[in-house]
N, CA, C, O and CB atoms as a CASP TS submission, in Angstrom:
PFRMAT TS
TARGET T0000
AUTHOR 0000-0000-0000
METHOD Language model
MODEL 1
PARENT N/A
ATOM      1  N   MET     1     -47.666  72.174  57.460  1.00  0.00           N
ATOM      2  CA  MET     1     -46.729  70.428  56.763  1.00  0.00           C
ATOM      3  C   MET     1     -45.303  71.155  56.624  1.00  0.00           C
ATOM      4  O   MET     1     -45.124  72.305  56.223  1.00  0.00           O
ATOM      5  CB  MET     1     -47.404  69.546  54.595  1.00  0.00           C
ATOM      6  N   GLY     2     -44.007  69.932  57.180  1.00  0.00           N
ATOM      7  CA  GLY     2     -42.712  70.296  56.762  1.00  0.00           C
ATOM      8  C   GLY     2     -42.311  70.604  58.764  1.00  0.00           C
ATOM      9  O   GLY     2     -41.712  69.730  59.391  1.00  0.00           O
ATOM     10  N   GLY     3     -42.639  71.559  59.259  1.00  0.00           N
ATOM     11  CA  GLY     3     -42.254  71.899  60.454  1.00  0.00           C
ATOM     12  C   GLY     3     -41.592  70.674  61.151  1.00  0.00           C
ATOM     13  O   GLY     3     -42.166  69.587  61.091  1.00  0.00           O
ATOM     14  N   LEU     4     -40.516  70.793  61.750  1.00  0.00           N
ATOM     15  CA  LEU     4     -39.816  69.983  62.787  1.00  0.00           C
ATOM     16  C   LEU     4     -40.419  70.371  64.270  1.00  0.00           C
ATOM     17  O   LEU     4     -40.162  71.395  64.902  1.00  0.00           O
ATOM     18  CB  LEU     4     -38.157  70.282  62.701  1.00  0.00           C
ATOM     19  N   GLY     5     -41.268  69.317  64.656  1.00  0.00           N
ATOM     20  CA  GLY     5     -41.119  70.033  66.354  1.00  0.00           C
ATOM     21  C   GLY     5     -40.593  69.361  67.727  1.00  0.00           C
ATOM     22  O   GLY     5     -39.641  68.633  67.443  1.00  0.00           O
ATOM     23  N   ALA     6     -40.863  69.341  69.081  1.00  0.00           N
ATOM     24  CA  ALA     6     -40.111  69.241  69.778  1.00  0.00           C
ATOM     25  C   ALA     6     -39.953  67.126  69.415  1.00  0.00           C
ATOM     26  O   ALA     6     -38.892  66.513  69.292  1.00  0.00           O
ATOM     27  CB  ALA     6     -40.649  70.104  71.289  1.00  0.00           C
ATOM     28  N   PRO     7     -40.966  66.703  69.362  1.00  0.00           N
ATOM     29  CA  PRO     7     -40.669  64.974  69.203  1.00  0.00           C
ATOM     30  C   PRO     7     -40.443  64.556  68.517  1.00  0.00           C
ATOM     31  O   PRO     7     -39.983  63.428  68.692  1.00  0.00           O
ATOM     32  CB  PRO     7     -41.275  64.121  69.327  1.00  0.00           C
ATOM     33  N   GLU     8     -40.553  65.055  67.207  1.00  0.00           N
ATOM     34  CA  GLU     8     -39.855  64.600  66.015  1.00  0.00           C
ATOM     35  C   GLU     8     -38.118  65.090  66.650  1.00  0.00           C
ATOM     36  O   GLU     8     -37.265  64.205  66.722  1.00  0.00           O
ATOM     37  CB  GLU     8     -40.569  65.541  64.334  1.00  0.00           C
ATOM     38  N   ILE     9     -37.863  66.165  66.957  1.00  0.00           N
ATOM     39  CA  ILE     9     -35.975  65.900  67.020  1.00  0.00           C
ATOM     40  C   ILE     9     -36.158  65.235  68.067  1.00  0.00           C
ATOM     41  O   ILE     9     -36.971  64.464  67.557  1.00  0.00           O
ATOM     42  CB  ILE     9     -34.667  67.267  67.250  1.00  0.00           C
ATOM     43  N   ILE    10     -36.065  64.795  69.373  1.00  0.00           N
ATOM     44  CA  ILE    10     -36.005  63.914  70.156  1.00  0.00           C
ATOM     45  C   ILE    10     -35.765  62.398  69.659  1.00  0.00           C
ATOM     46  O   ILE    10     -34.947  61.536  69.982  1.00  0.00           O
ATOM     47  CB  ILE    10     -37.046  64.106  70.798  1.00  0.00           C
ATOM     48  N   LEU    11     -36.668  62.436  68.875  1.00  0.00           N
ATOM     49  CA  LEU    11     -37.114  60.808  68.432  1.00  0.00           C
ATOM     50  C   LEU    11     -36.227  60.400  67.540  1.00  0.00           C
ATOM     51  O   LEU    11     -36.021  59.210  67.301  1.00  0.00           O
ATOM     52  CB  LEU    11     -38.588  60.566  67.715  1.00  0.00           C
ATOM     53  N   ILE    12     -35.388  61.765  66.746  1.00  0.00           N
ATOM     54  CA  ILE    12     -34.368  62.136  65.970  1.00  0.00           C
ATOM     55  C   ILE    12     -32.999  61.609  66.243  1.00  0.00           C
ATOM     56  O   ILE    12     -32.438  60.759  65.551  1.00  0.00           O
ATOM     57  CB  ILE    12     -34.349  63.413  65.992  1.00  0.00           C
ATOM     58  N   ILE    13     -32.348  62.364  67.645  1.00  0.00           N
ATOM     59  CA  ILE    13     -31.339  62.344  68.236  1.00  0.00           C
ATOM     60  C   ILE    13     -31.491  60.465  69.159  1.00  0.00           C
ATOM     61  O   ILE    13     -30.550  59.672  69.179  1.00  0.00           O
ATOM     62  CB  ILE    13     -31.321  63.943  69.181  1.00  0.00           C
ATOM     63  N   ILE    14     -32.725  60.220  69.725  1.00  0.00           N
ATOM     64  CA  ILE    14     -33.138  58.534  70.537  1.00  0.00           C
ATOM     65  C   ILE    14     -32.114  57.808  69.010  1.00  0.00           C
ATOM     66  O   ILE    14     -30.970  57.370  69.133  1.00  0.00           O
ATOM     67  CB  ILE    14     -35.769  57.852  70.643  1.00  0.00           C
ATOM     68  N   ALA    15     -32.604  57.835  68.178  1.00  0.00           N
ATOM     69  CA  ALA    15     -32.464  56.840  66.708  1.00  0.00           C
ATOM     70  C   ALA    15     -30.825  57.215  66.872  1.00  0.00           C
ATOM     71  O   ALA    15     -30.090  56.376  67.393  1.00  0.00           O
ATOM     72  CB  ALA    15     -33.496  57.490  64.802  1.00  0.00           C
ATOM     73  N   ILE    16     -30.236  58.607  66.374  1.00  0.00           N
ATOM     74  CA  ILE    16     -28.984  58.572  66.737  1.00  0.00           C
ATOM     75  C   ILE    16     -27.704  57.782  67.842  1.00  0.00           C
ATOM     76  O   ILE    16     -26.688  57.110  67.665  1.00  0.00           O
ATOM     77  CB  ILE    16     -29.110  59.516  66.896  1.00  0.00           C
ATOM     78  N   LEU    17     -28.319  58.225  68.790  1.00  0.00           N
ATOM     79  CA  LEU    17     -27.924  57.828  69.485  1.00  0.00           C
ATOM     80  C   LEU    17     -27.942  56.171  69.412  1.00  0.00           C
ATOM     81  O   LEU    17     -26.852  55.678  69.120  1.00  0.00           O
ATOM     82  CB  LEU    17     -28.378  58.489  70.304  1.00  0.00           C
ATOM     83  N   LEU    18     -28.642  55.578  69.557  1.00  0.00           N
ATOM     84  CA  LEU    18     -29.380  53.892  69.346  1.00  0.00           C
ATOM     85  C   LEU    18     -28.220  53.125  68.154  1.00  0.00           C
ATOM     86  O   LEU    18     -27.695  52.012  68.136  1.00  0.00           O
ATOM     87  CB  LEU    18     -31.503  54.005  68.400  1.00  0.00           C
ATOM     88  N   LEU    19     -28.146  54.187  67.323  1.00  0.00           N
ATOM     89  CA  LEU    19     -27.186  53.736  65.477  1.00  0.00           C
ATOM     90  C   LEU    19     -25.412  54.097  65.753  1.00  0.00           C
ATOM     91  O   LEU    19     -24.541  53.386  65.252  1.00  0.00           O
ATOM     92  CB  LEU    19     -27.915  55.347  63.611  1.00  0.00           C
ATOM     93  N   PHE    20     -25.180  54.989  66.395  1.00  0.00           N
ATOM     94  CA  PHE    20     -23.815  55.436  66.405  1.00  0.00           C
ATOM     95  C   PHE    20     -22.871  54.985  68.134  1.00  0.00           C
ATOM     96  O   PHE    20     -21.701  54.604  68.160  1.00  0.00           O
ATOM     97  CB  PHE    20     -24.002  57.303  66.079  1.00  0.00           C
ATOM     98  N   GLY    21     -23.622  55.139  69.201  1.00  0.00           N
ATOM     99  CA  GLY    21     -23.872  54.879  70.507  1.00  0.00           C
ATOM    100  C   GLY    21     -23.070  56.315  70.778  1.00  0.00           C
ATOM    101  O   GLY    21     -22.934  57.077  69.821  1.00  0.00           O
ATOM    102  N   GLY    22     -22.523  56.694  72.122  1.00  0.00           N
ATOM    103  CA  GLY    22     -22.997  58.058  72.702  1.00  0.00           C
ATOM    104  C   GLY    22     -20.757  58.677  71.971  1.00  0.00           C
ATOM    105  O   GLY    22     -20.273  59.720  71.530  1.00  0.00           O
ATOM    106  N   LYS    23     -20.084  56.964  72.343  1.00  0.00           N
ATOM    107  CA  LYS    23     -18.470  57.692  71.821  1.00  0.00           C
ATOM    108  C   LYS    23     -18.345  58.076  70.521  1.00  0.00           C
ATOM    109  O   LYS    23     -17.658  58.840  69.842  1.00  0.00           O
ATOM    110  CB  LYS    23     -17.187  56.712  71.920  1.00  0.00           C
ATOM    111  N   LYS    24     -19.156  57.365  70.409  1.00  0.00           N
ATOM    112  CA  LYS    24     -19.033  57.731  68.615  1.00  0.00           C
ATOM    113  C   LYS    24     -19.772  59.433  68.126  1.00  0.00           C
ATOM    114  O   LYS    24     -19.247  60.125  67.253  1.00  0.00           O
ATOM    115  CB  LYS    24     -20.239  56.212  67.583  1.00  0.00           C
ATOM    116  N   ILE    25     -20.700  59.741  68.686  1.00  0.00           N
ATOM    117  CA  ILE    25     -21.436  61.128  68.296  1.00  0.00           C
ATOM    118  C   ILE    25     -19.789  62.238  68.302  1.00  0.00           C
ATOM    119  O   ILE    25     -19.216  62.764  67.348  1.00  0.00           O
ATOM    120  CB  ILE    25     -23.001  61.689  69.878  1.00  0.00           C
ATOM    121  N   PRO    26     -19.462  62.249  69.719  1.00  0.00           N
ATOM    122  CA  PRO    26     -18.256  63.443  69.037  1.00  0.00           C
ATOM    123  C   PRO    26     -17.887  64.144  67.711  1.00  0.00           C
ATOM    124  O   PRO    26     -18.022  65.222  67.133  1.00  0.00           O
ATOM    125  CB  PRO    26     -17.127  62.956  69.131  1.00  0.00           C
ATOM    126  N   GLU    27     -17.240  62.680  67.530  1.00  0.00           N
ATOM    127  CA  GLU    27     -16.122  62.276  66.657  1.00  0.00           C
ATOM    128  C   GLU    27     -16.944  62.325  65.501  1.00  0.00           C
ATOM    129  O   GLU    27     -16.262  62.943  64.683  1.00  0.00           O
ATOM    130  CB  GLU    27     -15.339  60.849  66.947  1.00  0.00           C
ATOM    131  N   LEU    28     -18.296  61.947  64.839  1.00  0.00           N
ATOM    132  CA  LEU    28     -19.015  62.161  63.959  1.00  0.00           C
ATOM    133  C   LEU    28     -19.425  63.859  63.600  1.00  0.00           C
ATOM    134  O   LEU    28     -19.573  64.415  62.512  1.00  0.00           O
ATOM    135  CB  LEU    28     -20.027  61.305  64.312  1.00  0.00           C
ATOM    136  N   MET    29     -19.576  64.600  65.573  1.00  0.00           N
ATOM    137  CA  MET    29     -20.047  66.337  64.786  1.00  0.00           C
ATOM    138  C   MET    29     -18.426  67.237  64.947  1.00  0.00           C
ATOM    139  O   MET    29     -18.227  68.408  64.622  1.00  0.00           O
ATOM    140  CB  MET    29     -21.765  67.537  66.140  1.00  0.00           C
ATOM    141  N   ARG    30     -17.380  66.222  65.568  1.00  0.00           N
ATOM    142  CA  ARG    30     -15.644  66.993  65.059  1.00  0.00           C
ATOM    143  C   ARG    30     -15.257  66.937  63.476  1.00  0.00           C
ATOM    144  O   ARG    30     -14.509  67.822  63.060  1.00  0.00           O
ATOM    145  CB  ARG    30     -14.140  65.975  65.856  1.00  0.00           C
ATOM    146  N   GLY    31     -15.784  65.824  62.470  1.00  0.00           N
ATOM    147  CA  GLY    31     -15.822  66.086  61.257  1.00  0.00           C
ATOM    148  C   GLY    31     -16.857  66.725  60.083  1.00  0.00           C
ATOM    149  O   GLY    31     -16.812  66.988  58.882  1.00  0.00           O
ATOM    150  N   LEU    32     -17.812  66.804  61.196  1.00  0.00           N
ATOM    151  CA  LEU    32     -18.899  67.589  60.054  1.00  0.00           C
ATOM    152  C   LEU    32     -18.273  68.726  60.037  1.00  0.00           C
ATOM    153  O   LEU    32     -17.924  69.312  59.012  1.00  0.00           O
ATOM    154  CB  LEU    32     -20.604  67.847  60.422  1.00  0.00           C
ATOM    155  N   GLY    33     -18.027  69.249  61.622  1.00  0.00           N
ATOM    156  CA  GLY    33     -17.239  70.723  61.762  1.00  0.00           C
ATOM    157  C   GLY    33     -16.052  70.953  60.253  1.00  0.00           C
ATOM    158  O   GLY    33     -16.069  71.854  59.414  1.00  0.00           O
ATOM    159  N   LYS    34     -15.338  70.042  60.341  1.00  0.00           N
ATOM    160  CA  LYS    34     -14.454  70.127  59.122  1.00  0.00           C
ATOM    161  C   LYS    34     -14.923  70.343  58.026  1.00  0.00           C
ATOM    162  O   LYS    34     -14.643  71.251  57.243  1.00  0.00           O
ATOM    163  CB  LYS    34     -13.798  69.161  58.888  1.00  0.00           C
ATOM    164  N   GLY    35     -15.610  69.567  57.933  1.00  0.00           N
ATOM    165  CA  GLY    35     -16.022  69.519  56.513  1.00  0.00           C
ATOM    166  C   GLY    35     -17.181  70.791  56.320  1.00  0.00           C
ATOM    167  O   GLY    35     -17.143  71.290  55.196  1.00  0.00           O
ATOM    168  N   VAL    36     -17.865  71.186  56.950  1.00  0.00           N
ATOM    169  CA  VAL    36     -18.438  72.401  57.189  1.00  0.00           C
ATOM    170  C   VAL    36     -17.975  74.004  56.790  1.00  0.00           C
ATOM    171  O   VAL    36     -18.395  74.930  56.097  1.00  0.00           O
ATOM    172  CB  VAL    36     -18.509  72.293  58.405  1.00  0.00           C
ATOM    173  N   LYS    37     -16.612  73.645  57.867  1.00  0.00           N
ATOM    174  CA  LYS    37     -15.338  74.652  57.627  1.00  0.00           C
ATOM    175  C   LYS    37     -14.454  74.712  56.020  1.00  0.00           C
ATOM    176  O   LYS    37     -14.218  75.776  55.447  1.00  0.00           O
ATOM    177  CB  LYS    37     -14.157  74.122  58.834  1.00  0.00           C
ATOM    178  N   GLU    38     -14.086  73.463  55.529  1.00  0.00           N
ATOM    179  CA  GLU    38     -13.979  73.547  54.535  1.00  0.00           C
ATOM    180  C   GLU    38     -14.506  73.535  53.833  1.00  0.00           C
ATOM    181  O   GLU    38     -13.719  73.203  52.947  1.00  0.00           O
ATOM    182  CB  GLU    38     -13.593  73.251  54.324  1.00  0.00           C
ATOM    183  N   PHE    39     -15.847  73.712  53.185  1.00  0.00           N
ATOM    184  CA  PHE    39     -16.511  73.897  52.275  1.00  0.00           C
ATOM    185  C   PHE    39     -16.934  75.511  52.180  1.00  0.00           C
ATOM    186  O   PHE    39     -16.929  75.921  51.019  1.00  0.00           O
ATOM    187  CB  PHE    39     -17.506  72.943  52.388  1.00  0.00           C
ATOM    188  N   LYS    40     -17.338  76.606  53.298  1.00  0.00           N
ATOM    189  CA  LYS    40     -17.360  77.746  53.443  1.00  0.00           C
ATOM    190  C   LYS    40     -15.310  77.706  53.153  1.00  0.00           C
ATOM    191  O   LYS    40     -15.359  76.500  52.910  1.00  0.00           O
ATOM    192  CB  LYS    40     -18.293  78.245  55.043  1.00  0.00           C
ATOM    193  N   ASP    41     -14.401  77.899  53.068  1.00  0.00           N
ATOM    194  CA  ASP    41     -13.184  78.331  52.985  1.00  0.00           C
ATOM    195  C   ASP    41     -13.400  77.908  51.145  1.00  0.00           C
ATOM    196  O   ASP    41     -12.826  78.647  50.345  1.00  0.00           O
ATOM    197  CB  ASP    41     -11.892  77.489  54.177  1.00  0.00           C
ATOM    198  N   ALA    42     -14.022  77.022  50.744  1.00  0.00           N
ATOM    199  CA  ALA    42     -13.489  77.167  49.355  1.00  0.00           C
ATOM    200  C   ALA    42     -14.413  77.579  48.506  1.00  0.00           C
ATOM    201  O   ALA    42     -14.278  77.555  47.282  1.00  0.00           O
ATOM    202  CB  ALA    42     -12.948  76.016  48.819  1.00  0.00           C
ATOM    203  N   GLN    43     -15.261  77.922  49.027  1.00  0.00           N
ATOM    204  CA  GLN    43     -16.622  79.112  48.696  1.00  0.00           C
ATOM    205  C   GLN    43     -16.104  80.529  49.105  1.00  0.00           C
ATOM    206  O   GLN    43     -16.752  81.544  48.851  1.00  0.00           O
ATOM    207  CB  GLN    43     -18.232  78.798  49.770  1.00  0.00           C
ATOM    208  N   ASN    44     -15.483  80.537  49.440  1.00  0.00           N
ATOM    209  CA  ASN    44     -14.252  82.490  49.524  1.00  0.00           C
ATOM    210  C   ASN    44     -13.185  82.008  48.897  1.00  0.00           C
ATOM    211  O   ASN    44     -12.496  82.951  48.506  1.00  0.00           O
ATOM    212  CB  ASN    44     -13.439  83.357  51.471  1.00  0.00           C
ATOM    213  N   GLY    45     -12.772  81.076  48.646  1.00  0.00           N
ATOM    214  CA  GLY    45     -11.667  80.465  47.863  1.00  0.00           C
ATOM    215  C   GLY    45     -10.153  80.930  48.486  1.00  0.00           C
ATOM    216  O   GLY    45      -9.147  81.077  47.792  1.00  0.00           O
ATOM    217  N   GLU    46     -10.215  81.095  49.717  1.00  0.00           N
ATOM    218  CA  GLU    46      -9.030  80.433  50.350  1.00  0.00           C
ATOM    219  C   GLU    46      -8.625  79.168  50.224  1.00  0.00           C
ATOM    220  O   GLU    46      -9.264  78.146  49.970  1.00  0.00           O
ATOM    221  CB  GLU    46      -9.090  80.505  51.495  1.00  0.00           C
ATOM    222  N   SER    47      -6.851  79.454  50.548  1.00  0.00           N
ATOM    223  CA  SER    47      -6.568  78.255  50.579  1.00  0.00           C
ATOM    224  C   SER    47      -6.636  77.358  51.338  1.00  0.00           C
ATOM    225  O   SER    47      -7.436  77.540  52.256  1.00  0.00           O
ATOM    226  CB  SER    47      -5.857  78.186  50.382  1.00  0.00           C
ATOM    227  N   ASN    48      -5.995  76.234  51.332  1.00  0.00           N
ATOM    228  CA  ASN    48      -6.093  75.030  52.299  1.00  0.00           C
ATOM    229  C   ASN    48      -4.883  75.021  53.288  1.00  0.00           C
ATOM    230  O   ASN    48      -4.114  74.067  53.402  1.00  0.00           O
ATOM    231  CB  ASN    48      -6.115  73.612  51.465  1.00  0.00           C
ATOM    232  N   THR    49      -4.753  76.817  54.366  1.00  0.00           N
ATOM    233  CA  THR    49      -3.673  76.917  55.262  1.00  0.00           C
ATOM    234  C   THR    49      -4.825  76.791  56.359  1.00  0.00           C
ATOM    235  O   THR    49      -5.977  76.452  56.088  1.00  0.00           O
ATOM    236  CB  THR    49      -2.566  78.336  55.190  1.00  0.00           C
ATOM    237  N   SER    50      -4.399  77.082  57.524  1.00  0.00           N
ATOM    238  CA  SER    50      -4.903  76.962  58.686  1.00  0.00           C
ATOM    239  C   SER    50      -4.954  78.422  59.050  1.00  0.00           C
ATOM    240  O   SER    50      -3.814  78.887  59.053  1.00  0.00           O
ATOM    241  CB  SER    50      -4.148  76.031  59.583  1.00  0.00           C
ATOM    242  N   THR    51      -5.735  79.172  59.311  1.00  0.00           N
ATOM    243  CA  THR    51      -6.159  80.422  59.922  1.00  0.00           C
ATOM    244  C   THR    51      -6.065  80.975  61.076  1.00  0.00           C
ATOM    245  O   THR    51      -6.474  82.111  61.314  1.00  0.00           O
ATOM    246  CB  THR    51      -7.094  80.516  59.851  1.00  0.00           C
ATOM    247  N   THR    52      -5.337  79.971  62.171  1.00  0.00           N
ATOM    248  CA  THR    52      -4.749  80.357  63.501  1.00  0.00           C
ATOM    249  C   THR    52      -3.015  80.211  63.150  1.00  0.00           C
ATOM    250  O   THR    52      -2.315  80.408  64.143  1.00  0.00           O
ATOM    251  CB  THR    52      -5.387  79.190  64.887  1.00  0.00           C
ATOM    252  N   GLU    53      -2.399  79.950  62.096  1.00  0.00           N
ATOM    253  CA  GLU    53      -0.708  79.995  61.631  1.00  0.00           C
ATOM    254  C   GLU    53      -0.726  81.516  61.992  1.00  0.00           C
ATOM    255  O   GLU    53      -1.692  82.197  61.648  1.00  0.00           O
ATOM    256  CB  GLU    53      -0.160  79.549  59.673  1.00  0.00           C
ATOM    257  N   GLU    54       0.360  82.083  62.705  1.00  0.00           N
ATOM    258  CA  GLU    54       0.343  83.621  62.631  1.00  0.00           C
ATOM    259  C   GLU    54       1.332  83.991  61.617  1.00  0.00           C
ATOM    260  O   GLU    54       2.290  83.415  61.103  1.00  0.00           O
ATOM    261  CB  GLU    54       0.690  84.347  64.027  1.00  0.00           C
ATOM    262  N   LYS    55       0.750  85.213  61.491  1.00  0.00           N
ATOM    263  CA  LYS    55       1.843  86.139  60.419  1.00  0.00           C
ATOM    264  C   LYS    55       3.284  86.308  60.832  1.00  0.00           C
ATOM    265  O   LYS    55       3.333  86.540  62.040  1.00  0.00           O
ATOM    266  CB  LYS    55       1.357  87.738  60.257  1.00  0.00           C
ATOM    267  N   PRO    56       4.463  86.276  60.273  1.00  0.00           N
ATOM    268  CA  PRO    56       5.692  86.599  60.690  1.00  0.00           C
ATOM    269  C   PRO    56       5.277  88.500  60.696  1.00  0.00           C
ATOM    270  O   PRO    56       4.803  89.276  59.866  1.00  0.00           O
ATOM    271  CB  PRO    56       7.075  85.861  59.484  1.00  0.00           C
ATOM    272  N   LYS    57       5.817  88.623  62.252  1.00  0.00           N
ATOM    273  CA  LYS    57       5.690  90.413  62.059  1.00  0.00           C
ATOM    274  C   LYS    57       7.025  91.018  61.533  1.00  0.00           C
ATOM    275  O   LYS    57       8.062  90.354  61.571  1.00  0.00           O
ATOM    276  CB  LYS    57       5.377  91.292  63.672  1.00  0.00           C
ATOM    277  N   ALA    58       6.985  92.311  61.032  1.00  0.00           N
ATOM    278  CA  ALA    58       7.554  92.735  60.317  1.00  0.00           C
ATOM    279  C   ALA    58       8.612  93.872  61.225  1.00  0.00           C
ATOM    280  O   ALA    58       9.440  94.557  60.625  1.00  0.00           O
ATOM    281  CB  ALA    58       6.607  93.102  59.303  1.00  0.00           C
TER
END
């Protein structure tokens, strides 16, 4: 009881496509990714600075 099989996953994907449309899904996934990253940063106690910023060379 409980496991998701291939038919269930396919049905969920089809339902998401019908609800949001193909053009909106990448935007939703991008937002979800940013939210997960912010959550992980908050758990680690990091500040709100970007990890791609370069530190000044000494």
